[in-house]
LUMZARO-720858 format. One record per residue (C-alpha): residue number from 0; residue in three letters; x, y, z. Coordinates in nm, 4 decimals. Layout:
BEGIN
<r gugu="NUM" lomar="ala" c1="X" c2="Y" c3="Z"/>
...
//
This chain:
BEGIN
<r gugu="0" lomar="met" c1="0.0000" c2="0.0000" c3="0.0000"/>
<r gugu="1" lomar="leu" c1="0.3080" c2="0.2148" c3="0.0163"/>
<r gugu="2" lomar="gly" c1="0.2866" c2="0.4458" c3="-0.2831"/>
<r gugu="3" lomar="his" c1="-0.0929" c2="0.4321" c3="-0.2848"/>
<r gugu="4" lomar="pro" c1="-0.2980" c2="0.7540" c3="-0.2551"/>
<r gugu="5" lomar="leu" c1="-0.3466" c2="0.9020" c3="0.0921"/>
<r gugu="6" lomar="thr" c1="-0.7205" c2="0.8364" c3="0.0596"/>
<r gugu="7" lomar="asp" c1="-0.6507" c2="0.4623" c3="0.0289"/>
<r gugu="8" lomar="ile" c1="-0.4356" c2="0.4690" c3="0.3428"/>
<r gugu="9" lomar="ile" c1="-0.7041" c2="0.6560" c3="0.5392"/>
<r gugu="10" lomar="leu" c1="-0.9766" c2="0.4241" c3="0.4088"/>
<r gugu="11" lomar="ser" c1="-0.7682" c2="0.1183" c3="0.4990"/>
<r gugu="12" lomar="ser" c1="-0.7166" c2="0.2485" c3="0.8531"/>
<r gugu="13" lomar="ile" c1="-1.0910" c2="0.3035" c3="0.8936"/>
<r gugu="14" lomar="ile" c1="-1.1644" c2="-0.0486" c3="0.7649"/>
<r gugu="15" lomar="leu" c1="-0.9115" c2="-0.2014" c3="1.0047"/>
<r gugu="16" lomar="leu" c1="-1.0461" c2="0.0018" c3="1.2972"/>
<r gugu="17" lomar="thr" c1="-1.4033" c2="-0.1020" c3="1.2167"/>
<r gugu="18" lomar="ala" c1="-1.3025" c2="-0.4669" c3="1.1788"/>
<r gugu="19" lomar="gly" c1="-1.1280" c2="-0.4493" c3="1.5166"/>
<r gugu="20" lomar="ile" c1="-1.4387" c2="-0.3067" c3="1.6843"/>
<r gugu="21" lomar="val" c1="-1.6555" c2="-0.5825" c3="1.5374"/>
<r gugu="22" lomar="arg" c1="-1.4002" c2="-0.8432" c3="1.6461"/>
<r gugu="23" lomar="gly" c1="-1.3913" c2="-0.7055" c3="1.9997"/>
<r gugu="24" lomar="ala" c1="-1.7683" c2="-0.6799" c3="2.0354"/>
<r gugu="25" lomar="ala" c1="-1.8884" c2="-0.9921" c3="1.8548"/>
<r gugu="26" lomar="ala" c1="-1.5754" c2="-1.2007" c3="1.7747"/>
<r gugu="27" lomar="ile" c1="-1.6275" c2="-1.1718" c3="1.3973"/>
<r gugu="28" lomar="gly" c1="-1.3413" c2="-1.1200" c3="1.1559"/>
<r gugu="29" lomar="pro" c1="-1.1326" c2="-0.9223" c3="1.1008"/>
<r gugu="30" lomar="ala" c1="-1.0369" c2="-1.1148" c3="0.7848"/>
<r gugu="31" lomar="leu" c1="-1.3994" c2="-1.1568" c3="0.6757"/>
<r gugu="32" lomar="ile" c1="-1.4407" c2="-0.7798" c3="0.6812"/>
<r gugu="33" lomar="val" c1="-1.0972" c2="-0.6592" c3="0.5761"/>
<r gugu="34" lomar="val" c1="-1.0210" c2="-0.8939" c3="0.2847"/>
<r gugu="35" lomar="pro" c1="-1.3401" c2="-0.8227" c3="0.0823"/>
<r gugu="36" lomar="ala" c1="-1.3088" c2="-0.4483" c3="0.1511"/>
<r gugu="37" lomar="phe" c1="-0.9373" c2="-0.4317" c3="0.0662"/>
<r gugu="38" lomar="ser" c1="-1.0004" c2="-0.6334" c3="-0.2490"/>
<r gugu="39" lomar="leu" c1="-1.1891" c2="-0.3378" c3="-0.3918"/>
<r gugu="40" lomar="tyr" c1="-0.8564" c2="-0.1613" c3="-0.4538"/>
<r gugu="41" lomar="leu" c1="-0.5883" c2="-0.4267" c3="-0.3819"/>
<r gugu="42" lomar="ser" c1="-0.5316" c2="-0.7787" c3="-0.5099"/>
<r gugu="43" lomar="val" c1="-0.6643" c2="-1.0621" c3="-0.2941"/>
<r gugu="44" lomar="gln" c1="-0.3056" c2="-1.1768" c3="-0.2369"/>
<r gugu="45" lomar="glu" c1="-0.2069" c2="-0.8332" c3="-0.1057"/>
<r gugu="46" lomar="ala" c1="-0.5173" c2="-0.8170" c3="0.1121"/>
<r gugu="47" lomar="leu" c1="-0.4453" c2="-1.1584" c3="0.2672"/>
<r gugu="48" lomar="ala" c1="-0.0821" c2="-1.0672" c3="0.3301"/>
<r gugu="49" lomar="ile" c1="-0.1707" c2="-0.7382" c3="0.4994"/>
<r gugu="50" lomar="val" c1="-0.4443" c2="-0.8855" c3="0.7189"/>
<r gugu="51" lomar="ala" c1="-0.2328" c2="-1.1798" c3="0.8398"/>
<r gugu="52" lomar="leu" c1="-0.0707" c2="-1.0138" c3="1.1431"/>
<r gugu="53" lomar="pro" c1="-0.3814" c2="-0.8136" c3="1.2446"/>
<r gugu="54" lomar="val" c1="-0.5787" c2="-1.1401" c3="1.2576"/>
<r gugu="55" lomar="leu" c1="-0.3083" c2="-1.3046" c3="1.4664"/>
<r gugu="56" lomar="ser" c1="-0.2710" c2="-1.0086" c3="1.7026"/>
<r gugu="57" lomar="ala" c1="-0.6479" c2="-0.9686" c3="1.7520"/>
<r gugu="58" lomar="ser" c1="-0.6759" c2="-1.3395" c3="1.8270"/>
<r gugu="59" lomar="leu" c1="-0.3892" c2="-1.3251" c3="2.0760"/>
<r gugu="60" lomar="trp" c1="-0.5521" c2="-1.0248" c3="2.2454"/>
<r gugu="61" lomar="gln" c1="-0.8806" c2="-1.2068" c3="2.2945"/>
<r gugu="62" lomar="ala" c1="-0.7247" c2="-1.5410" c3="2.3814"/>
<r gugu="63" lomar="ala" c1="-0.5236" c2="-1.3821" c3="2.6647"/>
<r gugu="64" lomar="asn" c1="-0.8153" c2="-1.3670" c3="2.9078"/>
<r gugu="65" lomar="arg" c1="-0.6742" c2="-1.4988" c3="3.2337"/>
<r gugu="66" lomar="his" c1="-1.0222" c2="-1.5738" c3="3.3681"/>
<r gugu="67" lomar="glu" c1="-1.1521" c2="-1.7639" c3="3.0641"/>
<r gugu="68" lomar="phe" c1="-0.8366" c2="-1.9091" c3="2.9049"/>
<r gugu="69" lomar="arg" c1="-0.8141" c2="-2.2216" c3="3.1199"/>
<r gugu="70" lomar="pro" c1="-1.1914" c2="-2.2944" c3="3.1133"/>
<r gugu="71" lomar="ser" c1="-1.1842" c2="-2.2576" c3="2.7353"/>
<r gugu="72" lomar="ile" c1="-0.8903" c2="-2.4953" c3="2.6931"/>
<r gugu="73" lomar="thr" c1="-1.0450" c2="-2.7431" c3="2.9370"/>
<r gugu="74" lomar="arg" c1="-1.3922" c2="-2.7456" c3="2.7854"/>
<r gugu="75" lomar="phe" c1="-1.2995" c2="-2.7181" c3="2.4165"/>
<r gugu="76" lomar="arg" c1="-0.9660" c2="-2.8980" c3="2.4013"/>
<r gugu="77" lomar="gly" c1="-1.1169" c2="-3.1623" c3="2.1728"/>
<r gugu="78" lomar="met" c1="-1.2368" c2="-2.8978" c3="1.9293"/>
<r gugu="79" lomar="leu" c1="-0.9038" c2="-2.7122" c3="1.9329"/>
<r gugu="80" lomar="leu" c1="-0.7113" c2="-3.0356" c3="1.8794"/>
<r gugu="81" lomar="gly" c1="-0.9443" c2="-3.1224" c3="1.5923"/>
<r gugu="82" lomar="leu" c1="-0.8767" c2="-2.7804" c3="1.4415"/>
<r gugu="83" lomar="val" c1="-0.4999" c2="-2.8364" c3="1.4543"/>
<r gugu="84" lomar="val" c1="-0.5398" c2="-3.1771" c3="1.2870"/>
<r gugu="85" lomar="gly" c1="-0.7899" c2="-3.0575" c3="1.0278"/>
<r gugu="86" lomar="leu" c1="-0.5971" c2="-2.7534" c3="0.9028"/>
<r gugu="87" lomar="pro" c1="-0.3115" c2="-2.9414" c3="0.7331"/>
<r gugu="88" lomar="val" c1="-0.5528" c2="-3.2055" c3="0.6005"/>
<r gugu="89" lomar="gly" c1="-0.7618" c2="-2.9330" c3="0.4374"/>
<r gugu="90" lomar="ala" c1="-0.4490" c2="-2.7729" c3="0.2930"/>
<r gugu="91" lomar="leu" c1="-0.3474" c2="-3.1061" c3="0.1375"/>
<r gugu="92" lomar="met" c1="-0.6920" c2="-3.1367" c3="-0.0230"/>
<r gugu="93" lomar="leu" c1="-0.6771" c2="-2.7845" c3="-0.1639"/>
<r gugu="94" lomar="arg" c1="-0.6233" c2="-2.8968" c3="-0.5245"/>
<r gugu="95" lomar="gln" c1="-0.8528" c2="-3.1979" c3="-0.5122"/>
<r gugu="96" lomar="ile" c1="-1.1858" c2="-3.0622" c3="-0.3843"/>
<r gugu="97" lomar="pro" c1="-1.3803" c2="-2.7693" c3="-0.5337"/>
<r gugu="98" lomar="gly" c1="-1.3597" c2="-2.5296" c3="-0.2401"/>
<r gugu="99" lomar="arg" c1="-1.6317" c2="-2.3033" c3="-0.3806"/>
<r gugu="100" lomar="val" c1="-1.8905" c2="-2.5782" c3="-0.3348"/>
<r gugu="101" lomar="leu" c1="-1.8065" c2="-2.6402" c3="0.0303"/>
<r gugu="102" lomar="val" c1="-1.7777" c2="-2.2698" c3="0.1163"/>
<r gugu="103" lomar="leu" c1="-2.1164" c2="-2.2050" c3="-0.0482"/>
<r gugu="104" lomar="ala" c1="-2.2739" c2="-2.4907" c3="0.1467"/>
<r gugu="105" lomar="leu" c1="-2.1188" c2="-2.3618" c3="0.4682"/>
<r gugu="106" lomar="gly" c1="-2.2516" c2="-2.0110" c3="0.4056"/>
<r gugu="107" lomar="val" c1="-2.6046" c2="-2.1403" c3="0.3500"/>
<r gugu="108" lomar="leu" c1="-2.5820" c2="-2.3557" c3="0.6626"/>
<r gugu="109" lomar="val" c1="-2.4640" c2="-2.0631" c3="0.8741"/>
<r gugu="110" lomar="val" c1="-2.7445" c2="-1.8332" c3="0.7544"/>
<r gugu="111" lomar="val" c1="-3.0156" c2="-2.0971" c3="0.8080"/>
<r gugu="112" lomar="ala" c1="-2.8819" c2="-2.1861" c3="1.1517"/>
<r gugu="113" lomar="ala" c1="-2.8554" c2="-1.8196" c3="1.2541"/>
<r gugu="114" lomar="val" c1="-3.2130" c2="-1.7442" c3="1.1494"/>
<r gugu="115" lomar="thr" c1="-3.3267" c2="-2.0534" c3="1.3382"/>
<r gugu="116" lomar="asp" c1="-3.1302" c2="-1.9400" c3="1.6418"/>
<r gugu="117" lomar="met" c1="-3.2927" c2="-1.5953" c3="1.6329"/>
<r gugu="118" lomar="lys" c1="-3.6345" c2="-1.7665" c3="1.6416"/>
<r gugu="119" lomar="arg" c1="-3.5207" c2="-1.9599" c3="1.9524"/>
<r gugu="120" lomar="val" c1="-3.5879" c2="-2.3008" c3="1.7982"/>
<r gugu="121" lomar="ser" c1="-3.2276" c2="-2.4191" c3="1.7644"/>
<r gugu="122" lomar="pro" c1="-3.1616" c2="-2.7520" c3="1.9402"/>
<r gugu="123" lomar="ser" c1="-2.9579" c2="-2.7582" c3="2.2575"/>
<r gugu="124" lomar="ile" c1="-2.6497" c2="-2.9779" c3="2.2864"/>
<r gugu="125" lomar="ser" c1="-2.6190" c2="-3.1972" c3="2.5936"/>
<r gugu="126" lomar="pro" c1="-2.2874" c2="-3.2296" c3="2.7815"/>
<r gugu="127" lomar="gln" c1="-2.2674" c2="-3.5920" c3="2.6631"/>
<r gugu="128" lomar="ala" c1="-2.3167" c2="-3.4933" c3="2.2997"/>
<r gugu="129" lomar="glu" c1="-2.0755" c2="-3.2016" c3="2.3359"/>
<r gugu="130" lomar="arg" c1="-1.7948" c2="-3.4430" c3="2.4238"/>
<r gugu="131" lomar="tyr" c1="-1.8229" c2="-3.6014" c3="2.0775"/>
<r gugu="132" lomar="ala" c1="-1.9381" c2="-3.2953" c3="1.8858"/>
<r gugu="133" lomar="ser" c1="-1.6404" c2="-3.0759" c3="1.9801"/>
<r gugu="134" lomar="pro" c1="-1.3677" c2="-3.2812" c3="1.8050"/>
<r gugu="135" lomar="ala" c1="-1.5911" c2="-3.3230" c3="1.4989"/>
<r gugu="136" lomar="ile" c1="-1.6538" c2="-2.9484" c3="1.4786"/>
<r gugu="137" lomar="gly" c1="-1.2818" c2="-2.8802" c3="1.5175"/>
<r gugu="138" lomar="leu" c1="-1.1928" c2="-3.1253" c3="1.2394"/>
<r gugu="139" lomar="ala" c1="-1.4562" c2="-2.9757" c3="1.0085"/>
<r gugu="140" lomar="ala" c1="-1.3430" c2="-2.6204" c3="1.0828"/>
<r gugu="141" lomar="gly" c1="-0.9781" c2="-2.7101" c3="1.0242"/>
<r gugu="142" lomar="phe" c1="-1.0546" c2="-2.8989" c3="0.7057"/>
<r gugu="143" lomar="ile" c1="-1.2571" c2="-2.6100" c3="0.5615"/>
<r gugu="144" lomar="gly" c1="-1.0065" c2="-2.3519" c3="0.6840"/>
<r gugu="145" lomar="gly" c1="-0.7188" c2="-2.5435" c3="0.5295"/>
<r gugu="146" lomar="phe" c1="-0.8344" c2="-2.4677" c3="0.1759"/>
<r gugu="147" lomar="ser" c1="-1.0453" c2="-2.1548" c3="0.2236"/>
<r gugu="148" lomar="ala" c1="-0.8923" c2="-1.9626" c3="0.5219"/>
<r gugu="149" lomar="phe" c1="-1.2408" c2="-1.9608" c3="0.6802"/>
<r gugu="150" lomar="trp" c1="-1.2049" c2="-2.1796" c3="0.9875"/>
<r gugu="151" lomar="thr" c1="-1.4147" c2="-1.9566" c3="1.2159"/>
<r gugu="152" lomar="pro" c1="-1.7768" c2="-2.0093" c3="1.0938"/>
<r gugu="153" lomar="pro" c1="-1.8230" c2="-2.3712" c3="1.2131"/>
<r gugu="154" lomar="ile" c1="-1.6743" c2="-2.2851" c3="1.5529"/>
<r gugu="155" lomar="tyr" c1="-1.8760" c2="-1.9642" c3="1.5772"/>
<r gugu="156" lomar="leu" c1="-2.1943" c2="-2.1524" c3="1.4922"/>
<r gugu="157" lomar="tyr" c1="-2.1184" c2="-2.4311" c3="1.7391"/>
<r gugu="158" lomar="leu" c1="-2.0494" c2="-2.1942" c3="2.0302"/>
<r gugu="159" lomar="ala" c1="-2.3679" c2="-2.0020" c3="1.9506"/>
<r gugu="160" lomar="ala" c1="-2.5691" c2="-2.3263" c3="1.9638"/>
<r gugu="161" lomar="leu" c1="-2.4156" c2="-2.4053" c3="2.3032"/>
<r gugu="162" lomar="arg" c1="-2.5196" c2="-2.0613" c3="2.4351"/>
<r gugu="163" lomar="val" c1="-2.1656" c2="-2.0099" c3="2.5625"/>
<r gugu="164" lomar="pro" c1="-2.1315" c2="-1.7034" c3="2.7920"/>
<r gugu="165" lomar="lys" c1="-1.9998" c2="-1.4058" c3="2.5993"/>
<r gugu="166" lomar="asn" c1="-1.6526" c2="-1.3796" c3="2.7550"/>
<r gugu="167" lomar="leu" c1="-1.5844" c2="-1.7529" c3="2.7222"/>
<r gugu="168" lomar="phe" c1="-1.7229" c2="-1.7318" c3="2.3680"/>
<r gugu="169" lomar="val" c1="-1.4811" c2="-1.4563" c3="2.2664"/>
<r gugu="170" lomar="thr" c1="-1.1820" c2="-1.6203" c3="2.4376"/>
<r gugu="171" lomar="thr" c1="-1.2485" c2="-1.9504" c3="2.2603"/>
<r gugu="172" lomar="ile" c1="-1.2795" c2="-1.7760" c3="1.9245"/>
<r gugu="173" lomar="gly" c1="-0.9516" c2="-1.6007" c3="2.0066"/>
<r gugu="174" lomar="ile" c1="-0.7692" c2="-1.9254" c3="2.0838"/>
<r gugu="175" lomar="ser" c1="-0.8965" c2="-2.0912" c3="1.7668"/>
<r gugu="176" lomar="gly" c1="-0.7991" c2="-1.7754" c3="1.5783"/>
<r gugu="177" lomar="val" c1="-0.4426" c2="-1.7959" c3="1.7094"/>
<r gugu="178" lomar="leu" c1="-0.4141" c2="-2.1516" c3="1.5801"/>
<r gugu="179" lomar="gly" c1="-0.5659" c2="-2.0698" c3="1.2422"/>
<r gugu="180" lomar="ala" c1="-0.3863" c2="-1.7384" c3="1.1937"/>
<r gugu="181" lomar="ser" c1="-0.0512" c2="-1.8932" c3="1.2858"/>
<r gugu="182" lomar="ala" c1="-0.1039" c2="-2.1454" c3="1.0075"/>
<r gugu="183" lomar="leu" c1="-0.1985" c2="-1.8615" c3="0.7690"/>
<r gugu="184" lomar="val" c1="0.1100" c2="-1.6569" c3="0.8549"/>
<r gugu="185" lomar="gly" c1="0.3317" c2="-1.9630" c3="0.8239"/>
<r gugu="186" lomar="ser" c1="0.1874" c2="-2.0521" c3="0.4844"/>
<r gugu="187" lomar="leu" c1="0.2272" c2="-1.6999" c3="0.3512"/>
<r gugu="188" lomar="trp" c1="0.5825" c2="-1.6809" c3="0.4799"/>
<r gugu="189" lomar="cys" c1="0.6874" c2="-2.0197" c3="0.3390"/>
<r gugu="190" lomar="tyr" c1="0.4832" c2="-2.0459" c3="0.0217"/>
<r gugu="191" lomar="gly" c1="0.3073" c2="-1.7189" c3="-0.0499"/>
<r gugu="192" lomar="pro" c1="0.4139" c2="-1.3773" c3="-0.1817"/>
<r gugu="193" lomar="phe" c1="0.4862" c2="-1.2372" c3="0.1649"/>
<r gugu="194" lomar="thr" c1="0.7413" c2="-0.9648" c3="0.0823"/>
<r gugu="195" lomar="lys" c1="0.9226" c2="-0.7310" c3="0.3200"/>
<r gugu="196" lomar="thr" c1="0.6788" c2="-0.4565" c3="0.2180"/>
<r gugu="197" lomar="asp" c1="0.3844" c2="-0.6826" c3="0.3018"/>
<r gugu="198" lomar="leu" c1="0.5421" c2="-0.7578" c3="0.6406"/>
<r gugu="199" lomar="leu" c1="0.5810" c2="-0.3847" c3="0.7121"/>
<r gugu="200" lomar="leu" c1="0.2252" c2="-0.3055" c3="0.6061"/>
<r gugu="201" lomar="ser" c1="0.0834" c2="-0.5995" c3="0.8007"/>
<r gugu="202" lomar="thr" c1="0.2735" c2="-0.4866" c3="1.1103"/>
<r gugu="203" lomar="leu" c1="0.1443" c2="-0.1292" c3="1.0771"/>
<r gugu="204" lomar="ala" c1="-0.2090" c2="-0.2622" c3="1.0253"/>
<r gugu="205" lomar="val" c1="-0.1962" c2="-0.4173" c3="1.3724"/>
<r gugu="206" lomar="ile" c1="-0.2220" c2="-0.0707" c3="1.5329"/>
<r gugu="207" lomar="pro" c1="-0.5719" c2="0.0353" c3="1.4158"/>
<r gugu="208" lomar="thr" c1="-0.6941" c2="-0.3243" c3="1.4462"/>
<r gugu="209" lomar="leu" c1="-0.5999" c2="-0.3591" c3="1.8131"/>
<r gugu="210" lomar="leu" c1="-0.7343" c2="-0.0113" c3="1.8866"/>
<r gugu="211" lomar="gly" c1="-1.0645" c2="-0.1263" c3="1.7433"/>
<r gugu="212" lomar="val" c1="-1.0549" c2="-0.4506" c3="1.9437"/>
<r gugu="213" lomar="ala" c1="-1.0062" c2="-0.2488" c3="2.2636"/>
<r gugu="214" lomar="val" c1="-1.3117" c2="-0.0365" c3="2.1789"/>
<r gugu="215" lomar="gly" c1="-1.5098" c2="-0.3488" c3="2.0920"/>
<r gugu="216" lomar="asp" c1="-1.4136" c2="-0.5138" c3="2.4213"/>
<r gugu="217" lomar="tyr" c1="-1.5394" c2="-0.2059" c3="2.6067"/>
<r gugu="218" lomar="ile" c1="-1.8694" c2="-0.2215" c3="2.4191"/>
<r gugu="219" lomar="arg" c1="-1.9071" c2="-0.5969" c3="2.4817"/>
<r gugu="220" lomar="gly" c1="-1.8501" c2="-0.5482" c3="2.8539"/>
<r gugu="221" lomar="arg" c1="-2.1655" c2="-0.3377" c3="2.8680"/>
<r gugu="222" lomar="ile" c1="-2.3921" c2="-0.5637" c3="2.6632"/>
<r gugu="223" lomar="pro" c1="-2.6299" c2="-0.8057" c3="2.8456"/>
<r gugu="224" lomar="gln" c1="-2.6003" c2="-1.1762" c3="2.7579"/>
<r gugu="225" lomar="arg" c1="-2.9328" c2="-1.1848" c3="2.5707"/>
<r gugu="226" lomar="arg" c1="-2.8406" c2="-0.8853" c3="2.3581"/>
<r gugu="227" lomar="phe" c1="-2.4983" c2="-1.0346" c3="2.2945"/>
<r gugu="228" lomar="gln" c1="-2.6660" c2="-1.3537" c3="2.1718"/>
<r gugu="229" lomar="ala" c1="-2.8706" c2="-1.1438" c3="1.9290"/>
<r gugu="230" lomar="ile" c1="-2.5523" c2="-0.9765" c3="1.8045"/>
<r gugu="231" lomar="val" c1="-2.3999" c2="-1.3206" c3="1.7558"/>
<r gugu="232" lomar="ser" c1="-2.7005" c2="-1.4299" c3="1.5480"/>
<r gugu="233" lomar="val" c1="-2.6871" c2="-1.1198" c3="1.3304"/>
<r gugu="234" lomar="gly" c1="-2.3137" c2="-1.1667" c3="1.2978"/>
<r gugu="235" lomar="leu" c1="-2.3683" c2="-1.5237" c3="1.1795"/>
<r gugu="236" lomar="ile" c1="-2.6053" c2="-1.4034" c3="0.9087"/>
<r gugu="237" lomar="val" c1="-2.3529" c2="-1.1469" c3="0.7885"/>
<r gugu="238" lomar="leu" c1="-2.0805" c2="-1.4100" c3="0.8020"/>
<r gugu="239" lomar="gly" c1="-2.2851" c2="-1.6607" c3="0.6043"/>
<r gugu="240" lomar="leu" c1="-2.3870" c2="-1.4091" c3="0.3390"/>
<r gugu="241" lomar="asn" c1="-2.0219" c2="-1.3069" c3="0.3062"/>
<r gugu="242" lomar="leu" c1="-1.9251" c2="-1.6689" c3="0.2393"/>
<r gugu="243" lomar="ile" c1="-2.2062" c2="-1.7139" c3="-0.0131"/>
<r gugu="244" lomar="val" c1="-2.1081" c2="-1.4005" c3="-0.2052"/>
<r gugu="245" lomar="lys" c1="-1.7406" c2="-1.4946" c3="-0.2085"/>
<r gugu="246" lomar="ser" c1="-1.8115" c2="-1.8492" c3="-0.3235"/>
<r gugu="247" lomar="leu" c1="-2.0392" c2="-1.7317" c3="-0.6056"/>
<r gugu="248" lomar="ala" c1="-1.7761" c2="-1.4760" c3="-0.7059"/>
<r gugu="249" lomar="gly" c1="-1.5159" c2="-1.7506" c3="-0.7234"/>
<r gugu="250" lomar="gly" c1="-1.3208" c2="-1.6562" c3="-0.4093"/>
<r gugu="251" lomar="ala" c1="-1.3090" c2="-1.9740" c3="-0.2073"/>
//
C-alpha cells in the first residue's frame, strides 16, 4: 500500500479500525471484513498478506483472558485439537476438492442456523453430545479452513448453539484464531508472496486493528447476555452471506 494515494491509506485504517471493533464486540473477523473491503482496490493476495498479522494479534488479544483461558482450553480442548489436525488435512486437499462448493454450502448452513437461532428453535447440545461434537466441529473447521482460510464459521456456529457465555465465547474464538492465523502466517511466509513490504504493512495494520478490538471489548462489557446472543445471530447471518457471495464470485 506504500505508494498508494493518501485516501486509500485513510480508508484502509478506517476499515481495520471497524473490523477491530466488530471483532472485539462480537468475535467476527477481522479477515472476513478486511479482505473483501481491501479487495476493492488491492489484489486478494495483497489483502491476505496485509491482514495476516492483524488477525493473529487480535486473536492473541482475545485469547489472553486470564479468567476464561483455562476454562476454554479445558472445555474445548477436543475442538481445538481437531482444528490443529484438520488444518493441514484441508491444505493437502486444496487442489482436489472444489472449495467453492463447500464454502457455499457452509454459508447457506450458517445463515439458516442463525435465522433458526434468532427464532429460539435451535436444538440444545447436551454435555454428553458435546464431548463427541467438539472434536468433529474442530476437524470440520480445520478442514474447511485449510483450503479456504475460513475456519471460524463452524466454531462460531457451534459456540452459539451451546449458548456459551460471551466472555468464554470470545476467548475460545480467540484461541482458535491464534491456531488458524498462525497457520496462515506460516503458509504466507513459506509459500506465499509475503514480501518485506507486506510484512511492514501488516505490522502497521496491527495498530488500528488492536485499537478497534479495545473499543469493541469495552462495548461488549456493557452488553447483556441476551443482547450479545442477538448480536452473535446477526453476525452469523452477515458471516454466512459473506461466504455465499465470495463463493459465487469464485473466491473460495
